[in-house]
Residue frames as qw, qx, qy, qz and C-alpha x, y, z in Angstrom:
[[0.117, 0.755, -0.495, -0.413, 53.65, 106.07, 96.21],
 [0.938, 0.331, -0.096, -0.039, 54.58, 103.80, 93.36],
 [0.671, -0.573, 0.379, 0.280, 57.86, 102.09, 94.13],
 [0.592, 0.118, 0.520, 0.604, 58.78, 101.82, 90.46],
 [0.058, 0.550, -0.007, -0.833, 58.97, 105.30, 88.93],
 [0.637, 0.633, 0.421, -0.128, 56.90, 106.03, 85.84],
 [0.227, 0.881, -0.332, -0.250, 59.58, 108.19, 84.23],
 [0.930, 0.314, -0.180, 0.069, 61.65, 105.93, 81.93],
 [0.383, 0.609, -0.513, 0.468, 65.04, 107.23, 83.08],
 [0.393, -0.488, 0.530, -0.572, 64.17, 107.04, 86.80],
 [0.947, -0.046, 0.112, -0.297, 62.54, 103.60, 86.36],
 [0.822, 0.412, -0.339, 0.199, 65.68, 102.27, 84.65],
 [0.153, 0.580, -0.570, 0.561, 67.98, 103.70, 87.32],
 [0.634, -0.379, 0.394, -0.546, 65.78, 102.39, 90.14],
 [0.985, 0.074, -0.011, -0.156, 65.68, 98.90, 88.65],
 [0.659, 0.503, -0.442, 0.342, 69.45, 98.86, 88.06],
 [0.079, -0.545, 0.566, -0.613, 70.21, 100.01, 91.60],
 [0.815, -0.249, 0.255, -0.457, 67.73, 97.55, 93.07],
 [0.954, 0.223, -0.196, 0.031, 69.35, 94.70, 91.16],
 [0.419, 0.552, -0.519, 0.501, 72.83, 95.84, 92.26],
 [0.375, -0.496, 0.475, -0.623, 71.70, 96.13, 95.89],
 [0.904, -0.123, 0.178, -0.368, 70.01, 92.72, 95.88],
 [0.945, 0.243, -0.140, 0.171, 73.03, 90.97, 94.38],
 [0.567, 0.462, -0.334, 0.595, 76.42, 92.69, 94.61],
 [0.193, -0.587, 0.342, -0.708, 75.72, 94.80, 97.70],
 [0.866, -0.352, 0.035, -0.353, 73.95, 91.93, 99.46],
 [0.925, 0.112, -0.257, 0.257, 76.88, 89.58, 98.89],
 [0.385, 0.491, -0.369, 0.689, 79.43, 92.14, 100.09],
 [0.397, -0.556, 0.271, -0.678, 77.50, 93.11, 103.23],
 [0.950, -0.244, -0.085, -0.178, 76.91, 89.47, 104.17],
 [0.793, 0.237, -0.338, 0.448, 80.63, 88.77, 103.92],
 [0.102, 0.532, -0.353, 0.763, 81.43, 91.78, 106.09],
 [0.679, -0.481, 0.113, -0.542, 78.86, 90.75, 108.69],
 [0.973, -0.083, -0.204, 0.076, 80.32, 87.23, 108.86],
 [0.578, 0.365, -0.358, 0.636, 83.80, 88.68, 109.25],
 [0.186, -0.560, 0.262, -0.763, 82.64, 91.14, 111.92],
 [0.834, -0.395, 0.002, -0.385, 80.71, 88.50, 113.89],
 [0.916, 0.064, -0.300, 0.260, 83.72, 86.20, 113.81],
 [0.445, 0.345, -0.347, 0.750, 85.92, 88.91, 115.31],
 [0.234, -0.342, 0.270, -0.869, 83.42, 90.39, 117.77],
 [0.191, -0.181, -0.947, 0.184, 81.94, 88.05, 120.37],
 [0.209, 0.365, 0.462, -0.781, 79.38, 90.67, 121.51],
 [0.479, 0.330, -0.319, -0.749, 78.04, 90.96, 117.97],
 [0.364, 0.078, -0.906, -0.200, 78.05, 87.21, 117.51],
 [0.034, -0.252, -0.853, 0.456, 76.10, 86.70, 120.75],
 [0.331, 0.391, 0.213, -0.832, 73.60, 89.41, 119.74],
 [0.467, 0.280, -0.557, -0.628, 73.01, 87.64, 116.41],
 [0.253, -0.051, -0.966, 0.014, 72.33, 84.26, 117.99],
 [0.527, -0.499, -0.355, -0.589, 68.65, 83.92, 118.92],
 [0.292, -0.500, 0.549, -0.603, 68.06, 84.00, 122.67],
 [0.894, -0.132, 0.179, -0.390, 66.26, 80.64, 122.64],
 [0.736, 0.407, -0.528, 0.119, 69.44, 78.83, 121.52],
 [0.845, -0.490, -0.171, 0.128, 70.82, 76.69, 124.38],
 [0.261, -0.908, 0.311, 0.099, 73.83, 78.15, 126.24],
 [0.727, -0.254, 0.548, 0.327, 76.08, 75.24, 125.21],
 [0.613, 0.551, 0.423, 0.377, 75.50, 76.04, 121.53],
 [0.056, 0.992, 0.003, 0.109, 76.07, 79.76, 122.16],
 [0.508, -0.719, 0.428, 0.202, 79.39, 78.96, 123.86],
 [0.754, 0.099, 0.533, 0.371, 80.40, 76.69, 120.99],
 [0.427, 0.831, 0.242, 0.262, 79.79, 79.58, 118.56],
 [0.204, -0.950, 0.235, 0.026, 82.18, 81.75, 120.62],
 [0.666, -0.426, 0.548, 0.273, 84.88, 79.08, 120.54],
 [0.691, 0.357, 0.522, 0.352, 84.55, 78.56, 116.79],
 [0.234, 0.962, 0.121, -0.077, 84.67, 82.25, 115.98],
 [0.282, -0.763, 0.475, 0.335, 88.46, 82.47, 116.30],
 [0.559, -0.006, 0.751, 0.351, 88.87, 79.59, 113.87],
 [0.447, 0.738, 0.501, 0.066, 86.40, 81.22, 111.49],
 [0.009, 0.940, -0.140, -0.312, 88.45, 84.44, 111.41],
 [0.371, -0.457, 0.687, 0.426, 91.46, 82.53, 110.09],
 [0.472, 0.324, 0.779, 0.256, 89.32, 80.87, 107.43],
 [0.265, 0.878, 0.365, -0.163, 87.68, 84.15, 106.44],
 [0.178, -0.716, 0.349, 0.578, 90.97, 85.76, 105.46],
 [0.265, -0.027, 0.807, 0.528, 90.79, 83.56, 102.35],
 [0.181, 0.618, 0.762, 0.066, 87.07, 84.24, 101.86],
 [0.051, 0.970, 0.238, -0.029, 87.08, 88.03, 102.25],
 [0.653, 0.100, 0.012, 0.751, 89.95, 89.97, 100.83],
 [0.205, -0.534, -0.199, 0.796, 90.80, 93.57, 101.61],
 [0.027, -0.013, 0.486, 0.873, 90.10, 94.69, 98.04],
 [0.232, -0.518, -0.755, -0.328, 86.45, 93.63, 98.32],
 [0.329, -0.669, -0.492, 0.450, 86.08, 95.53, 101.60],
 [0.191, -0.376, 0.111, 0.900, 87.60, 98.66, 100.06],
 [0.067, -0.211, -0.656, -0.722, 85.33, 98.40, 97.02],
 [0.286, -0.646, -0.708, -0.022, 82.30, 98.13, 99.31],
 [0.306, -0.609, -0.269, 0.681, 83.45, 101.14, 101.31],
 [0.114, -0.141, 0.361, 0.915, 83.96, 103.19, 98.13],
 [0.173, -0.409, -0.726, -0.525, 80.47, 102.31, 96.89],
 [0.346, -0.686, -0.604, 0.211, 78.91, 103.16, 100.25],
 [0.269, -0.443, -0.056, 0.853, 80.76, 106.49, 100.35],
 [0.023, -0.109, -0.527, -0.843, 79.28, 107.34, 96.93],
 [0.310, -0.576, -0.717, -0.241, 75.81, 106.47, 98.20],
 [0.378, -0.597, -0.426, 0.565, 76.41, 108.52, 101.34],
 [0.143, -0.235, 0.171, 0.946, 77.32, 111.55, 99.23],
 [0.144, -0.314, -0.683, -0.644, 74.22, 110.98, 97.11],
 [0.395, -0.656, -0.637, -0.090, 71.78, 110.91, 100.05],
 [0.364, -0.298, -0.289, 0.834, 73.57, 113.77, 101.81],
 [0.095, 0.178, -0.116, -0.972, 71.79, 116.24, 99.52],
 [0.542, -0.058, -0.489, -0.681, 68.84, 114.20, 98.25],
 [0.642, -0.214, 0.507, -0.534, 66.24, 112.30, 100.23],
 [0.915, 0.217, 0.292, -0.175, 65.86, 109.63, 97.56],
 [0.559, -0.282, 0.608, 0.489, 68.44, 107.69, 95.57],
 [0.184, 0.207, 0.681, 0.678, 66.42, 108.03, 92.36],
 [0.133, -0.598, -0.567, -0.551, 63.82, 110.67, 91.51],
 [0.166, -0.431, 0.191, -0.866, 61.62, 112.66, 93.87],
 [0.768, -0.349, 0.140, -0.518, 59.99, 109.92, 95.91],
 [0.557, -0.363, 0.742, -0.083, 60.74, 106.60, 97.51],
 [0.733, 0.397, -0.424, -0.354, 61.50, 103.78, 95.08],
 [0.991, -0.112, -0.069, 0.026, 62.59, 100.17, 95.13],
 [0.580, 0.505, -0.367, 0.522, 66.17, 101.45, 94.91],
 [0.230, -0.621, 0.387, -0.642, 65.84, 103.11, 98.34],
 [0.865, -0.320, 0.169, -0.348, 64.29, 100.05, 99.95],
 [0.947, 0.197, -0.191, 0.168, 66.80, 97.61, 98.44],
 [0.402, 0.547, -0.425, 0.599, 69.84, 99.66, 99.51],
 [0.416, -0.572, 0.336, -0.622, 68.46, 100.36, 102.99],
 [0.958, -0.197, -0.011, -0.206, 67.79, 96.67, 103.57],
 [0.853, 0.252, -0.284, 0.359, 71.39, 95.71, 102.81],
 [0.108, 0.652, -0.376, 0.650, 72.82, 98.47, 105.00],
 [0.725, -0.534, 0.124, -0.418, 71.20, 96.81, 107.99],
 [0.970, -0.032, -0.165, 0.175, 73.76, 94.02, 107.77],
 [0.605, 0.311, -0.275, 0.679, 76.72, 96.32, 108.33],
 [0.004, -0.102, 0.457, -0.884, 75.09, 98.61, 110.92],
 [0.151, -0.482, -0.863, -0.018, 71.91, 97.48, 112.57],
 [0.151, -0.510, -0.158, -0.832, 69.16, 100.13, 112.79],
 [0.284, -0.209, 0.550, -0.757, 67.30, 101.02, 115.99],
 [0.802, 0.007, -0.079, -0.592, 64.39, 98.87, 114.77],
 [0.631, 0.243, -0.735, 0.045, 66.65, 95.81, 115.20],
 [0.767, -0.564, -0.301, -0.056, 66.10, 95.94, 118.93],
 [0.381, -0.886, 0.255, -0.073, 68.19, 96.76, 121.94],
 [0.814, -0.329, 0.409, 0.247, 70.67, 93.88, 121.49],
 [0.691, 0.278, 0.415, 0.522, 71.58, 94.69, 117.87],
 [0.176, 0.961, 0.197, 0.076, 70.92, 98.41, 117.43],
 [0.035, -0.943, 0.328, 0.047, 74.10, 100.24, 116.41],
 [0.658, -0.364, 0.621, 0.224, 76.16, 97.06, 116.24],
 [0.762, 0.638, 0.030, -0.111, 77.77, 96.01, 113.01],
 [0.868, 0.242, 0.032, 0.433, 80.95, 95.90, 111.02],
 [0.429, -0.707, 0.097, 0.554, 83.97, 97.80, 112.28],
 [0.315, -0.181, 0.489, 0.793, 85.25, 100.22, 109.69],
 [0.061, -0.428, -0.646, -0.629, 81.76, 100.69, 108.30],
 [0.358, -0.736, -0.574, -0.027, 79.40, 101.30, 111.23],
 [0.449, -0.734, -0.127, 0.493, 81.84, 103.77, 112.78],
 [0.490, 0.134, 0.341, 0.791, 83.08, 105.40, 109.56],
 [0.050, 0.588, 0.254, -0.766, 82.29, 109.14, 109.57],
 [0.126, 0.229, -0.534, -0.804, 82.07, 109.24, 105.76],
 [0.241, -0.269, -0.876, -0.321, 79.05, 106.92, 105.99],
 [0.035, 0.276, 0.628, -0.727, 77.17, 108.87, 108.67],
 [0.424, 0.244, -0.101, -0.866, 74.76, 110.46, 106.18],
 [0.486, 0.063, -0.779, -0.392, 74.01, 107.07, 104.68],
 [0.289, -0.225, -0.885, 0.288, 73.10, 105.46, 108.00],
 [0.156, 0.302, 0.374, -0.863, 71.13, 108.53, 109.07],
 [0.467, 0.181, -0.408, -0.763, 69.20, 108.34, 105.77],
 [0.447, -0.057, -0.882, -0.139, 68.57, 104.62, 106.30],
 [0.126, -0.262, -0.768, 0.570, 67.33, 105.17, 109.86],
 [0.304, 0.292, 0.126, -0.898, 64.98, 107.96, 108.77],
 [0.517, 0.117, -0.614, -0.585, 63.66, 105.80, 105.93],
 [0.326, -0.115, -0.923, 0.165, 63.19, 102.91, 108.36],
 [0.082, 0.299, 0.568, -0.763, 61.14, 105.15, 110.69],
 [0.427, 0.259, -0.185, -0.846, 58.99, 106.40, 107.81],
 [0.502, 0.048, -0.784, -0.362, 58.31, 102.87, 106.58],
 [0.197, -0.199, -0.875, 0.396, 57.41, 101.71, 110.10],
 [0.235, 0.306, 0.325, -0.863, 54.95, 104.61, 110.43],
 [0.514, 0.200, -0.447, -0.704, 53.35, 103.78, 107.08],
 [0.415, -0.014, -0.908, -0.061, 53.16, 100.10, 108.03],
 [0.065, -0.247, -0.771, 0.583, 51.50, 100.84, 111.38],
 [0.342, 0.306, 0.132, -0.879, 48.91, 103.08, 109.76],
 [0.434, 0.110, -0.697, -0.560, 47.80, 100.39, 107.30]]
């Protein structure tokens, strides 16, 4: 499949959504992941590579409480609510349609799916990260269709990749 649709309208929408996902959505999901990791020691430990020395891993746990206080200035509630609203709209979109734009996979689907992995890690992330993520997003029932869509897309892309 071509990742950039040939139809002018679909191509424009796909490129706009890809740009939004790679900039605005990426920034918002990174902020939420930092906030979540600062508040959740299990998530923080899962994010730290296993080859990092234990002393450094312990230091990260001790600093996380300090980071939460600093993050209240960095991430405001309004940004989190705006992200949730946007993700709910996407969830409603993929509830009835397999693709965000048009009738086949596009760069819009890949760009959005990639950013979703920061707020709820897919099964392909491995046993230590799978299902972990940002409270209020990963466990939000209004986003269940969105994460299910992302996981199905992830499986399809892995199957295509392994057949190449």
